[in-house]
C-alpha positions in Angstrom: 30.5 -57.3 33.8 29.0 -58.5 30.8 28.4 -62.2 32.3 26.5 -60.4 35.3 24.2 -58.8 33.2 23.5 -61.8 30.9 22.8 -64.2 34.1 20.2 -61.1 35.5 18.3 -61.7 32.4 15.5 -64.6 33.5 14.4 -67.3 31.0 10.8 -66.6 31.4 12.0 -62.3 30.5 13.6 -63.3 27.5 10.5 -65.6 26.2 8.2 -63.2 26.7 10.3 -60.5 25.1 10.5 -63.1 22.3 7.2 -63.9 21.7 6.3 -59.9 21.8 8.8 -58.7 19.5 6.0 -58.5 17.1 3.9 -56.5 18.6 6.7 -54.4 19.4 7.2 -53.2 16.6 4.0 -53.0 16.0 4.0 -50.5 18.6 7.4 -48.9 17.7 6.0 -47.9 14.6 2.9 -46.7 15.3 4.1 -44.8 17.6 6.9 -43.4 15.1 4.2 -42.3 13.3 2.1 -40.3 15.9 5.8 -38.6 17.0 6.6 -37.5 13.0 2.6 -36.6 12.8 3.3 -34.5 16.2 6.3 -32.8 15.3 4.3 -31.6 12.1 1.4 -30.2 14.2 3.9 -28.6 16.3 6.1 -27.0 13.7 2.5 -25.7 12.3 1.3 -24.5 15.1 4.4 -21.8 15.6 4.2 -21.2 12.1 0.2 -20.1 13.0 1.0 -18.3 15.9 4.0 -16.4 13.6 2.0 -15.5 10.7 -1.4 -14.4 12.9 1.9 -11.7 14.1 3.4 -10.9 11.1 0.3 -11.4 8.9 -0.9 -7.5 7.8 3.2 -6.6 7.4 3.8 -9.7 4.8 0.5 -8.8 3.5 1.6 -5.1 2.8 5.1 -7.0 1.3 2.8 -9.0 -1.0 0.9 -6.0 -2.3 4.1 -4.1 -2.8 5.4 -6.9 -4.6 3.1 -7.2 -6.7 2.7 -3.4 -8.0 6.4 -4.1 -8.5 5.4 -6.9 -11.2 1.8 -6.1 -12.4 2.0 -2.1 -11.7 0.1 -0.7 -9.3 -4.0 0.0 -8.3 -4.3 2.9 -10.7 -1.6 1.4 -13.7 -4.1 -1.2 -13.4 -7.1 0.6 -13.9 -5.6 2.6 -16.6 -5.2 -0.5 -18.9 -8.9 -1.2 -18.1 -10.1 2.0 -19.0 -8.4 1.6 -22.5 -10.0 -1.7 -23.2 -13.1 0.1 -22.2 -13.1 2.7 -24.5 -12.0 0.7 -27.1 -15.0 -1.8 -26.8 -16.9 1.7 -26.7 -16.1 2.8 -29.6 -15.8 -0.1 -31.7 -19.4 -1.1 -30.2 -20.3 2.8 -31.7 -23.2 0.9 -34.2 -25.9 -1.4 -34.2 -24.4 -4.3 -36.2 -21.5 -5.4 -34.1 -20.8 -5.5 -30.4 -17.5 -6.2 -29.2 -16.5 -7.5 -25.6 -12.7 -7.6 -24.1 -11.6 -9.8 -21.9 -8.5 -12.1 -21.7 -5.0 -10.9 -18.8 -4.9 -7.7 -20.7 -8.2 -6.2 -20.5 -8.3 -7.3 -16.7 -5.3 -5.2 -16.3 -2.6 -7.5 -16.2 0.8 -6.5 -18.6 3.2 -9.0 -18.0 4.7 -11.6 -19.9 1.8 -14.5 -20.7 -0.7 -11.9 -21.0 -3.3 -12.5 -23.5 -6.2 -10.5 -24.9 -9.7 -11.9 -25.6 -12.1 -10.5 -28.1 -15.6 -11.6 -28.7 -17.4 -10.5 -31.5 -20.8 -10.2 -31.5 -23.6 -9.9 -34.8 -26.2 -8.9 -33.9 -27.9 -9.2 -36.6 -28.5 -12.8 -35.1 -30.9 -14.0 -32.2 -30.6 -17.9 -30.9 -33.7 -19.3 -28.8 -33.7 -22.7 -27.2 -37.1 -23.9 -28.4 -40.0 -23.1 -31.1 -42.6 -22.1 -28.1 -40.1 -19.1 -27.3 -41.0 -15.6 -28.8 -39.0 -16.1 -31.8 -40.8 -12.9 -33.5 -37.9 -10.0 -33.7 -37.8 -7.0 -36.3 -34.9 -7.3 -38.4 -33.3 -10.3 -36.5 -32.7 -13.5 -38.2 -33.7 -16.0 -35.6 -31.6 -19.4 -35.3 -32.6 -22.5 -33.2 -30.8 -25.0 -30.9 -30.9 -28.1 -32.1 -28.6 -30.6 -29.8 -29.7 -33.6 -31.3 -26.9 -36.0 -31.5 -24.4 -33.4 -30.3 -21.7 -33.3 -27.5 -23.0 -32.0 -23.8 -21.8 -28.5 -23.7 -22.7 -28.3 -27.9 -25.3 -27.5 -30.0 -26.4 -26.8 -34.2 -28.0 -24.1 -34.5 -30.3 -23.7 -37.5 -32.3 -21.6 -39.7 -35.9 -21.7 -38.3 -37.2 -19.1 -41.6 -35.9 -20.5 -44.6 -36.4 -17.3 -47.1 -33.5 -16.0 -44.7 -31.0 -18.9 -46.9 -31.3 -16.2 -50.0 -29.4 -13.6 -48.5 -25.9 -13.7 -49.5 -23.8 -13.9 -46.3 -26.0 -16.7 -44.4 -26.0 -19.1 -48.1 -22.0 -18.8 -47.6 -22.3 -19.8 -44.2 -24.7 -22.9 -44.3 -25.1 -26.1 -45.6 -28.3 -28.2 -45.6 -29.2 -31.4 -44.2 -32.6 -33.1 -45.3 -34.7 -30.2 -44.4 -33.0 -28.0 -42.7 -30.6 -25.0 -43.0 -27.9 -25.2 -40.3 -24.9 -22.5 -39.7 -21.5 -24.3 -39.8 -19.4 -22.8 -37.5 -16.1 -23.6 -39.8 -17.8 -21.5 -42.6 -18.1 -18.4 -40.1 -14.3 -18.6 -39.1 -12.9 -19.1 -42.7 -15.2 -16.4 -44.2 -14.4 -13.9 -41.6 -10.2 -15.1 -41.0 -7.8 -12.0 -41.1 -4.8 -12.8 -43.6 -2.3 -12.8 -40.1 -4.4 -15.1 -37.8 -5.2 -19.0 -37.9 -8.4 -21.0 -36.9 -7.6 -22.1 -33.3 -10.5 -23.8 -31.7 -13.5 -22.0 -31.5 -11.4 -18.7 -32.7 -9.7 -16.4 -35.5 -6.0 -16.4 -33.2 -2.4 -15.1 -33.5 0.2 -17.4 -33.3 1.8 -17.5 -30.0 -1.2 -17.4 -27.9 -1.4 -13.3 -27.9 -4.5 -12.7 -29.4 -7.8 -14.9 -29.4 -11.1 -14.0 -31.7 -14.5 -15.6 -31.2 -17.6 -14.5 -33.3 -20.6 -15.1 -31.4 -24.1 -14.6 -31.9 -26.5 -13.3 -28.8 -28.9 -15.4 -27.1 -31.1 -13.3 -24.3 -32.5 -16.3 -22.2 -31.0 -18.8 -19.5 -31.4 -21.9 -21.9 -31.9 -25.5 -19.9 -27.8 -26.6 -19.2 -27.3 -22.6 -18.0 -30.2 -22.6 -15.8 -28.1 -24.2 -13.0 -25.7 -21.5 -12.2 -28.1 -19.1 -11.7 -28.5 -20.3 -7.9 -25.3 -22.2 -8.2 -24.4 -22.7 -4.0 -21.5 -20.5 -3.5 -19.8 -23.2 -1.2 -18.9 -25.3 -4.0 -16.5 -22.6 -5.6 -12.9 -22.2 -5.0 -11.9 -21.7 -1.6 -9.2 -19.8 0.0 -6.1 -21.8 0.7 -5.9 -23.2 -2.8 -5.7 -19.7 -4.1 -3.0 -19.1 -1.3 -1.3 -21.5 -3.1 -1.6 -19.8 -6.4 -0.2 -16.9 -4.9 2.7 -18.8 -3.6 3.1 -20.1 -7.6 3.1 -16.4 -8.6 5.7 -16.0 -6.5 8.0 -18.9 -6.9 8.1 -18.4 -11.2 9.3 -14.2 -10.7 11.7 -15.9 -7.8 10.6 -14.7 -4.7 11.1 -17.9 -2.6 11.8 -16.1 0.7 8.1 -15.0 0.4 6.7 -18.3 -1.3 8.1 -19.9 1.8 6.5 -17.3 4.1 2.9 -18.3 2.1 3.3 -21.9 2.4 4.4 -21.9 5.7 0.8 -19.8 6.2 -0.8 -22.3 4.6 0.3 -25.6 5.8 -0.3 -24.4 9.4 -4.3 -24.1 7.6 -3.8 -27.7 7.0 -5.3 -28.9 10.0 -7.5 -33.2 9.9 -11.2 -30.4 10.9 -11.2 -29.5 7.0 -14.1 -31.2 4.6 -13.1 -32.2 1.0 -15.2 -29.3 -1.1 -16.4 -31.4 -3.8 -17.5 -35.1 -2.5 -20.0 -36.5 -0.5 -19.6 -35.5 3.0 -19.9 -38.0 5.7 -22.9 -37.1 8.5 -20.1 -35.5 11.1 -18.2 -33.6 8.5 -22.0 -32.7 7.7 -23.2 -31.3 11.3 -19.8 -30.0 11.6 -20.3 -27.4 8.6 -24.0 -27.0 9.8 -22.8 -25.5 13.2 -20.1 -23.2 11.9 -22.5 -22.0 9.2 -24.7 -21.1 12.3 -22.0 -19.6 14.3 -20.1 -16.9 11.8 -22.2 -17.7 8.2 -21.8 -19.6 5.2 -18.6 -17.4 3.4 -16.7 -18.1 6.4 -17.5 -21.4 7.1 -16.5 -22.1 3.2 -13.1 -20.1 3.7 -12.0 -21.7 6.9 -13.4 -25.2 7.0 -13.5 -26.3 3.2 -10.4 -27.2 1.4 -9.8 -28.0 -2.1 -7.3 -29.6 -4.4 -5.0 -27.1 -6.7 -5.5 -26.7 -10.3 -3.7 -25.4 -12.7 -5.3 -24.6 -16.0 -3.2 -24.9 -19.7 -1.1 -23.4 -20.8 0.4 -23.9 -17.1 1.5 -20.3 -16.8 1.4 -21.0 -12.5 3.0 -24.3 -12.4 6.8 -25.0 -11.9 8.5 -26.1 -14.6 9.6 -28.5 -12.7 6.0 -30.4 -12.5 5.7 -30.0 -16.3 5.7 -33.9 -16.8 2.8 -34.4 -13.8 -0.2 -36.4 -15.3 -2.7 -34.2 -17.2 -6.7 -34.9 -17.0 -7.4 -32.6 -20.9 -6.1 -29.3 -20.0 -6.3 -29.9 -16.7 -3.4 -30.2 -13.7 -4.8 -31.4 -10.3 -2.5 -30.9 -7.4 -3.6 -32.6 -3.5 -2.7 -29.1 -1.3 -0.4 -30.8 0.8 1.8 -32.6 -1.3 1.6 -29.3 -3.3 2.6 -27.9 -0.4 5.5 -29.6 1.0 6.8 -30.0 -3.5 6.7 -26.2 -3.7 8.7 -25.7 -0.7 11.3 -28.1 -1.2 11.5 -26.1 -4.6 12.2 -23.3 -3.1 15.2 -24.6 -0.6 16.5 -25.8 -3.6 17.1 -23.0 -5.7 18.6 -21.4 -2.0 20.6 -24.4 -1.4 19.2 -25.0 1.7 20.0 -29.0 2.1 18.5 -29.3 5.8 15.0 -27.3 4.2 15.2 -29.8 1.1 15.4 -32.9 3.3 12.8 -31.8 5.9 10.4 -31.2 3.8 11.0 -34.4 1.9 10.6 -36.5 5.0 7.5 -34.4 5.8 6.3 -35.2 1.8 6.5 -38.5 2.7 5.0 -39.4 5.5 1.8 -36.8 3.8 1.6 -39.5 0.9 2.1 -42.7 3.5 -1.0 -41.1 5.7 -2.6 -40.0 2.2 -3.2 -36.7 4.3 -5.6 -33.9 2.5 -5.0 -36.7 -0.6 -9.0 -37.4 -1.5 -8.5 -41.9 -2.0 -8.7 -42.4 -6.0 -6.3 -43.3 -8.1 -5.6 -40.3 -9.7 -4.3 -38.4 -6.7 -2.3 -40.9 -5.7 -0.5 -41.2 -9.3 0.1 -37.6 -9.0 1.8 -37.3 -5.2 3.6 -40.2 -6.2 4.9 -38.6 -9.0 5.1 -35.7 -7.2 7.6 -37.7 -4.6 10.0 -38.9 -7.4 10.5 -35.5 -9.2 11.6 -34.2 -5.4 13.9 -37.7 -5.2 15.7 -36.2 -8.8 16.8 -33.2 -7.3 18.1 -34.8 -3.6 
């Protein structure tokens, strides 16, 4: 039987197979990638169908989970009102205005919540230019001076030299040449309570639970802030990254099954027609955006057509502890959305001791990085993605 099979192969056929072996290998690799891609797409389609049927139920479940963790709507509202009343009480004078912010002032009182307070000294007014109307009764005018400062910073110069005779100003100021400037360091030291320490621009209680910033009011939109007046809304966060942050929240509270449901929904939305939101778009993408905008409007277009990376900011409370070694840019960690979806999904399977789920997710993550799927082509994004893969492999 063996001899018959060998004799049935003609020399011409053998030669043809030999010469086409490299081509066949290439075709096979392309076909394999296409099959893997189709497998992921088919899985995403099933996820999308399931999610469309149960999205309302899941939303109600998520709401109940959040109520159990954060508090009900009425509880959150009561917390906010407490800080509003406190500000109203403190502001019962013309000298100082206090403004509460931070997660506690927003009604969130969980581990890691903080309270930020801004104290505005109403005896001062800041002006951008000497050409502005700077005369105000019973106010000390300060002029902005951005010469030699970094972007986003300014020096505050005393406009009327006679004000230097005021005792507080003499303790807060320093003279450079013919001009007198307010020193932020001296102001912070002057008002620093004994139980706090200087932390950046604020007086802070150790442990990052309270920050207080001493400030002066400017009643105009200064030039660097003009762009915020009419900033296009489509450059602001979109729905996909926010869903992934919600999934991170569920993961931090060990709600792994709910986290998996959210991730599956996010992955089902990661289709090739999506447009990366913060970089220059080609003609085809601009055309698709304009067509959809004309059909359903700007807000829905931004929500369903555009995507951005997942951003975690210091102190990284939503970032899984397994990913704390990822590269950081100043105080931010940026992860491509599909990469992060697969990594978070893998971590959920890891805690649920689901070995098959871990292996399937690892394969999807490797394919995502190999195809640069939803990964902006730059060195930092690729480095972060590879580091995510390395972390996942240590948990196999």
